[in-house]
Rosetta silent file (secondary structure, phi, psi, omega in degrees, C-alpha in Angstrom):
SEQUENCE: MKILQLDTNLFPDCDTVVASIDLLEKEHKVTRIDIGRKTLDDNDWDSIVTAILAADLTITV
SCORE:     score description
SCORE:     0.000 S_00000001
   1 L     0.000  146.081 -176.367    0.012   -0.046    0.013 S_00000001
   2 E  -104.740  117.005 -178.946    1.207    3.505   -0.860 S_00000001
   3 E  -115.001  128.370  179.436    0.756    5.869    2.126 S_00000001
   4 E  -107.448  126.988  179.523    1.212    9.508    1.968 S_00000001
   5 E  -107.831  121.204 -177.984    1.823   11.451    5.103 S_00000001
   6 E  -102.189  111.878  172.262    1.247   15.341    4.749 S_00000001
   7 E   -86.958  116.567 -177.817    2.972   17.253    7.540 S_00000001
   8 L  -110.726  -10.242 -173.405    1.060   20.452    8.227 S_00000001
   9 L    54.502   23.288  173.057    2.233   21.395   11.574 S_00000001
  10 L   -90.075  -22.365 -174.495   -1.365   22.055   12.576 S_00000001
  11 L  -112.342  103.794 -170.516   -1.644   19.283   15.100 S_00000001
  12 L   -69.521  -18.657 -177.023    0.796   19.713   18.117 S_00000001
  13 L  -101.458   23.539 -171.532   -0.295   16.223   19.393 S_00000001
  14 L   -78.936    1.352 -174.211    0.438   14.252   16.296 S_00000001
  15 H   -59.552  -34.175 -179.250    3.312   12.147   17.753 S_00000001
  16 H   -70.303  -37.137 -179.355    1.136    9.105   18.221 S_00000001
  17 H   -73.074  -36.436  174.648   -0.167    9.166   14.677 S_00000001
  18 H   -58.415  -50.815  178.073    3.489    9.700   13.377 S_00000001
  19 H   -60.887  -29.688  178.756    4.680    6.703   15.393 S_00000001
  20 H   -73.555  -41.769 -177.390    1.910    4.546   14.068 S_00000001
  21 H   -66.148  -33.538  177.323    2.812    5.548   10.522 S_00000001
  22 H   -66.704  -35.422  175.005    6.521    4.677   11.278 S_00000001
  23 H   -63.713  -40.594  178.587    5.235    1.124   12.225 S_00000001
  24 H   -67.644  -19.024 -177.222    3.394    0.832    8.891 S_00000001
  25 L   -65.160  -23.388 -179.754    6.585    1.769    7.009 S_00000001
  26 L   -63.806  -31.936 -174.845    7.922   -1.724    7.715 S_00000001
  27 L  -113.446  -16.214 -176.676    5.301   -3.255    5.373 S_00000001
  28 L  -129.713  160.528  178.719    4.203   -0.301    3.170 S_00000001
  29 E   -86.619  124.192  178.409    5.786    2.477    1.084 S_00000001
  30 E  -117.160  132.788  178.212    5.363    5.698    3.059 S_00000001
  31 E  -121.894  132.447  178.321    6.050    9.119    1.451 S_00000001
  32 E  -111.203  132.557  172.138    6.248   12.321    3.675 S_00000001
  33 E  -130.138  127.092  179.270    5.705   15.714    2.335 S_00000001
  34 E   -85.804  106.321 -176.659    6.045   18.876    4.501 S_00000001
  35 L  -107.699   13.743  176.332    3.200   21.145    3.377 S_00000001
  36 L   -83.310   -5.697  179.697    3.589   23.516    6.421 S_00000001
  37 L   -74.677  144.201  177.601    6.273   25.640    4.648 S_00000001
  38 L   -90.982    3.644  176.437    5.088   29.009    3.511 S_00000001
  39 L   -95.227   12.862  178.390    7.567   28.830    0.433 S_00000001
  40 L   -65.614  130.343 -178.698    5.501   26.383   -1.648 S_00000001
  41 L  -111.243 -178.560  179.465    5.189   27.367   -5.194 S_00000001
  42 H   -50.056  -44.272 -179.307    2.970   26.131   -7.989 S_00000001
  43 H   -63.915  -30.091  177.409    5.341   23.338   -8.947 S_00000001
  44 H   -73.890  -44.963  175.104    5.390   22.104   -5.324 S_00000001
  45 H   -61.361  -39.360  178.243    1.567   21.945   -5.254 S_00000001
  46 H   -59.696  -43.391  177.281    1.516   20.132   -8.501 S_00000001
  47 H   -63.679  -37.515 -178.153    3.782   17.512   -6.992 S_00000001
  48 H   -66.603  -43.176 -179.126    1.804   17.289   -3.867 S_00000001
  49 H   -66.348  -35.931  172.813   -1.437   16.803   -5.851 S_00000001
  50 H   -59.698  -39.685  178.068    0.249   14.146   -8.012 S_00000001
  51 H   -65.749  -38.103  179.166    1.364   12.333   -4.736 S_00000001
  52 H   -55.955  -49.675 -170.705   -2.133   12.641   -3.367 S_00000001
  53 H   -71.762  -28.080 -178.862   -3.675   11.050   -6.451 S_00000001
  54 H   -85.251  -13.967  176.659   -1.072    8.203   -6.521 S_00000001
  55 L   -76.359  148.055  170.913   -1.503    7.263   -2.783 S_00000001
  56 L   -86.863  -16.832 -177.219   -3.836    4.566   -1.582 S_00000001
  57 E  -149.715  125.889  177.446   -4.024    6.269    1.703 S_00000001
  58 E  -112.548  129.508  178.597   -3.337   10.021    2.658 S_00000001
  59 E  -122.288  119.979  179.367   -2.885   10.927    6.285 S_00000001
  60 E   -94.243  122.383  175.464   -2.623   14.547    7.425 S_00000001
  61 L  -124.243    0.000    0.000   -0.659   15.359   10.577 S_00000001
């Protein structure tokens, strides 16, 4: 399964979810993208949308 983790920096208590995703990484492909940066440009967003569409599961933390 392809799992996409979107790091937003919106959830200060996300450590438990991130730890769970780390466990899933042993058996699944996990991609992490930091979308909390303020310097994202159109090309970055295009890549993010492509990654979302390619993922079987998207988790926002």
